[in-house]
N, C-alpha and C positions, 0 to 999 in steps of 0.2 A: 660501379664505389667503388673503395675503391677500402678495401677489409684494414682498417688498423688495430694494433695488441690496445691502444688505451684512447678509443672516443672521446677524449674532452671535451672540455670546454673552449679555448683556444682551437683544438679543431675545425669544432660543429660553427665556430665562428666565420671560416676561410666559403665556405658554404650559404649563410646567408651576402645578401646586400640592401642597400637604402633606395624605400619605395617612396617619394613623399616625407620620410620622415618616420616613417615604418620598415618598416627588414620585411626582403620577402625572400625565399633559399630556394635555393636551382640546383635538380639532379638529376640525372642522364637528359638535361636535353625539356627538361620542364621547369620551370613555377611554379612554387610554390606559396601560398598566402594563408593570411591569417583570417575568419568570420568567427563570429561572434553570435553567438545565438544565449535570447533573456534568457533568467527563470524568476520565478515570479514567490511570494511567497502569497498563498489564497484569504489570510494574514492579517496580514499589512497591505496587502492591495497594491503590492508595489517591488519595481525586479529586488529580487539580496544575490543576484549570481548571474556570472553567460558561462553558458561553453562552452572553449576556447576549439575550430572546428579545420579545418588542414583544404586548404582551395585549390584543384591543379589544374597547368593547364600549362597542352605542350607547346613548342614548337612554333605551329597557325595560329598561336592566343583557344584556340579549343579549349572547353571544359572532359579533366578526367577525371572518372570514377578517382576518385581514392581509395576507394576501401580495393581497386584492380595493383596501390603499391605497396599495401604490406599482407594481401593471398598471395602474393605471388609467390615459389621457394624462392627465396633469395637465399641465401646462406646464411647467416644467424647473424653478424656485424652491419653487414647493409640495411638490417631491417632494424636494425640498434640503436646508428645508424642516420636514419631516413624519421626515427622515434623519437631520440634526444633534438635532430631538427627544426620536431614540427614543434613539442615542448618550450625549446628554447625563440620561438621565433615570438610566439604564442602573451610569452611571461614580458618580452622585449615589448611584443609592441601593443600590451594590458596595459605594462604599467607608462605610455608614454600618454595610455587617456587621460587618466590623475582623477583615477577613480577611486578614493582613498579610502570604500570599505567594503566592495563589495569580492562576494565569493569570486574565485574562475578556476571554469575546475579542467580538472586535465583528465587527456585517455591516456596510459600507461599501456603498451600492449604482450600481449601474452607472452610475448618474445624475451622484452627486454626483462619479465619481472621472471626468466627462464632460466637469461642467462645471457641478464644487464652486467651479474658482477666480475664477469671473469675479463668485461673490458676498461673498466674503473670505478673512483667514484664518479660525480656526473649534478646532482642534482640541486648536495648542498649550494658548492661552486657555483651553477647555475641559478639561486638568489638569493646567492654575498654578491656575489657582480654584478647583479644587477641590481638592490636594495632590494626585494618584494621580499614581504615579509609571509613565513610560511603560513604563518597561522588564519594565511585568508586562499591558499589552491586548494582544494580537493581533488582530494588522487580519485583517478576513478579505474578500479580494477574492471575489467568485462569480463563477465558473469560467461567462463572459460573453462574447462575441465584440466587440468593444472594436475600433472602426476607427484608430481615430490610439493605436498604440503607442506612439510619442514621450507622448505622453504621458500615457498607463499607468507607463511607467520612472519619467518627475517624482513620476507621483503617490507611485508606493509610495519611492521616493528619499527620499520627501518624510515618510512614516511612520520608515522605517528610518532620517533622521536626529534624528529627536526620542527615536530605542531602543526604539520596539514591534517586535512581533513581525508575522510575514507570511505567511499562512496562503492557502492556496489552497481556497478551498472548495467542495465539489460536485461535482470529477474524477473524472473516467469518466464525466457524463450526454451529454447533444450536443455541446457544443461542446467539449466540451475535447479539448485536442492537447498535448504531451509537451510543444514548442518553447516555450510557457508557463513551462513549469519553467525548462526550460536561461537561458530570457530573465533571468525575474523571481526565479529564485533563494529562494522563498522555507524559512523555517525549520521551515513544514507544513504536507503538501497533506493535505483530507479527504478521504479516497473516497468516493466519492456509492455512496446504499443499491444502487442500483440492482446496484454488483458482490455484496455479498449476495445482491439474489433470483435475480443469473443463475447465482451460482454453487451456488443448496440447488437447481436444476434444473438445472446439467450437471455431470457430477464432471470431465469435463476443460477449465472455467472455472473449477471451483474450486479444482485441480492448477497454473492459469497462475497467483492471485491472490497468491502468497506470488515470483515471480519478476517482476511488478511494486511489491511491496515493494520486493523490494533494489533494483532499479534508480533507486526515488525514495530509496532514501540511498544508493544510491551517486554520486546527482548530487546527496546534500548536504544533502539534506529529511528533518524524521523523519515523521511519517504513522502519522492520526489513521481509523480507520475508523468513519463513524456512522450511524446509520438503523438498531443492534442490536441484533433484538428478541426473541430467542429464544437459548435457551442455546446447541444448533447452531453460528448467525453467529457470535457469543461462543465458542464452537471451533472457526471460519476464522478471528476474530484472531485465536488463541492459534497455530493451525500456518500463519499469513500472515508472521508475527510484525512484527506492528503493534506499534506504540509505546505506540495509546493508542484507545477505544473510548469511544460513548460513545451511547444511545440508548435505549432505558425497560424494556431487559433491566436496565441500571442503574441509570437512573435518569429516571425523566418527570420534561419546568420546571417549575417551580414558582413562584407565585406568593407561597405565605406566608412572607416573606423573612425571620420575627423567626423562624419553624420550627421545627426541629431541622432538618436535612435527615438522614433517616435512612441512611446510608452502608450502596452494596453490602454484603450479608454474605455473602459464597456459595463466595469463591474460592479458600478452600482448598476447596470441595469442587472448583470448576469443573477444579486447577489437577489433582487430583489426579487429576481423574475424564483431562486432559489427557497425563499425565505416565503412565497405566494404558495409553492408547489406544496411545502409539509405542514405551511398549515393547513390546503384542503383538505391535503392526504391521512393527518391526523384528526381534523374535522371530522372526513367519509369513515374514520377504523372507529369515532365515538361513538357518529349515527348509528354504526354497523350495529357498536357494542351496546346501547341504550337497553333492546330490548332484551337482552340477558344480562343485564344488571338485573333488571326489575324483577325479572326473575330468579335469580340467582339471590335477591335482598330479599325472595320470597321465600324458599325454601328455605335462607337463615332463618326462618324466626318462626318455621315451623318445627327443626331442630331443636328451636330451641326451648318450643311448648313440648314438648318432649315424642316428637317424629319420628319412628323407624326412616333411615336414608332411605329407605324401599319406593314409599308412599312419598317422601319430603318428595324428592324428585323426579319425583314422576312425569310434569308437567313441566321440567326440564329438559329432560331427557326425547322430546319431543321433538326440539327445534331444530330444527333444521340443520345446523351446521354443531347440535351438543355433538358432542363424537363418548365423554363415555362422564362419570363419578366418582367421584371417591373418599375420602375421612381418613385423614390427620392425627394420630399420637402426637401432642408438644415433645415430644424424645421423634417422632420420625418417622415411629413404623406405621402401616398401616392398617386401620383399623378394616378390618372385615376383608369380602372382595371387589373387586370396581365395580359401578355396574357401566352394561353399553347401556348406547343407546339400541331401538331396540331395528332402526333404521340402520344400521349402523353392524350386524352380528353378525349381516347375512356376507357384510363386502368387508369382512375381515380379513385382512392376508394369513393367508391358513403357516408360512413360511418364518412366519413371527413366532407362533406355535408357545412358545417353549416358552416365553415372557408375557402370553398371554394370565397367567393368575401373578397378582400382583399384591398379597393377604398376606401376611408382615414383610412385606417391601422396608426396605429404609431413605427415604426421604430426602435427608435432613439435611443433604449435600445440596440437591435444589435450591437456590433460590427466591423462587414464590414462596415454599414451605417458609423460610427463614422472615421475610421481610412477612410474614401473614403473621410468624409468630412475636418482632418484634414490636410491630404494630397493627394488637387486638382488635377487630370491633371495623377495622376496615378494607376496602377492596381493594388487593388486588391487583394489577392484569401484566403479565411478563408481558417481554421480546417474544416477537418467535420466535422459537425452535423444535429443533430435532427429537422425537417423545420417542425414546425407546417402546413402547409399544405400539411396532408396524410400523416405523422407520421414518411417519411419517412427519411436517410440518403442525405444531401447533398452538393456542394458544390459551393461556391456567389461567383460568378465575379464581383466587382463593380467596377464603377469609377464616380466624382464630374467630370466632365464641364457646360462649360457654354455653350448658345445654344439662338436664340429668345424670347424665352421664358422665363429666367435666370438661375439662377442655378442650377445647378438639382443631381440628383445619380441614373445609371442604372444602374439595377444589371440582373443578367441573374447564374442561379440554374439551375447546373448542377447533375447529380443522380452520389450520390457518393457509391461505394463500393470495397474503399479500405479501409487499414491495418494502413498504410502507416500513419499517420502527418505532412503535408506537412508546415515548416514554411510560413507565410502572406508576402506575398511584398508586 
């Protein structure tokens, strides 16, 4: 390649040539082609965008790994030239498809972000020349350690000023951190395939995935799970409440742009299976709780009649999954000590001894307490959560009731190994 002081559109165009109505690029004896991979919305059950990927062939028409072009230790001008040529090909070829609605996802290399301004303005000129609306472009910024954060912010602000959407790509890979989410405020976060691989191998990580998606939603970003290759991984995307999906299971990248892209046709079966699994898991959870519900109501009746907490909870504490019982005032302050199930006393983790005595602890922040206070005489069942007493997962039953000592809330913690997150009652 030749390093030019201004790698503008007129210069880039010289490296593209027509190929059956579309454009291919030529660089160092190799040819570059546009490949498009569909991105689906799980809620809409249809394509909402395509990621543009470059495919490379050498002089013998054999495929070349595209990453090998970008990973080489070439001068910045050469890499920016390559990056800009790819984006020119992708936008031009996508426009020819006459898709008037869906997004075009474009990758921007870290080197372009770091050094792009040195070689002149480009992207706005490209969009204007091809009459392609910026609001249909999603700029993917690879999750990569960039030392000059101010320059990164400036670059993102530039694309946003044009009207583009911003996506963080490969989030969850080696260099990921949530600080970049708070700083860049991306419209979309693409979770790296490593999340799916690890979730497939470890149920605990699979349970964490919905929480990560929720956190990203709360940060104002839509979430795309990429690299989905199996039906089970597609089910993980549904379980996690991800917004978008991408991967071989839903559609491979294709270079035959003129041919009709077959739509993913298995949504009805996939969603039916997900709903059936959810219903079965909920029914199983409810059935498992039934014996505890009955004993919990019985305990409440004893307390209402004036029975002391120790004797009222005696039968409840003998149940195998019951960990502890305690009473909380409507001000959130625990009344007396926690009653630990006799079979669990010897299993208490001594490392958490400083947290054992919870008398006078203030639990007002706890969701199970607030719901019980707001809905008196109604049993509340939490989602599985991490208990501060022993740092283990549990489910809490709670109910506000009236007794001779005034209004208070009875709480009962059950051991939870559930992978299913139930609805609160």
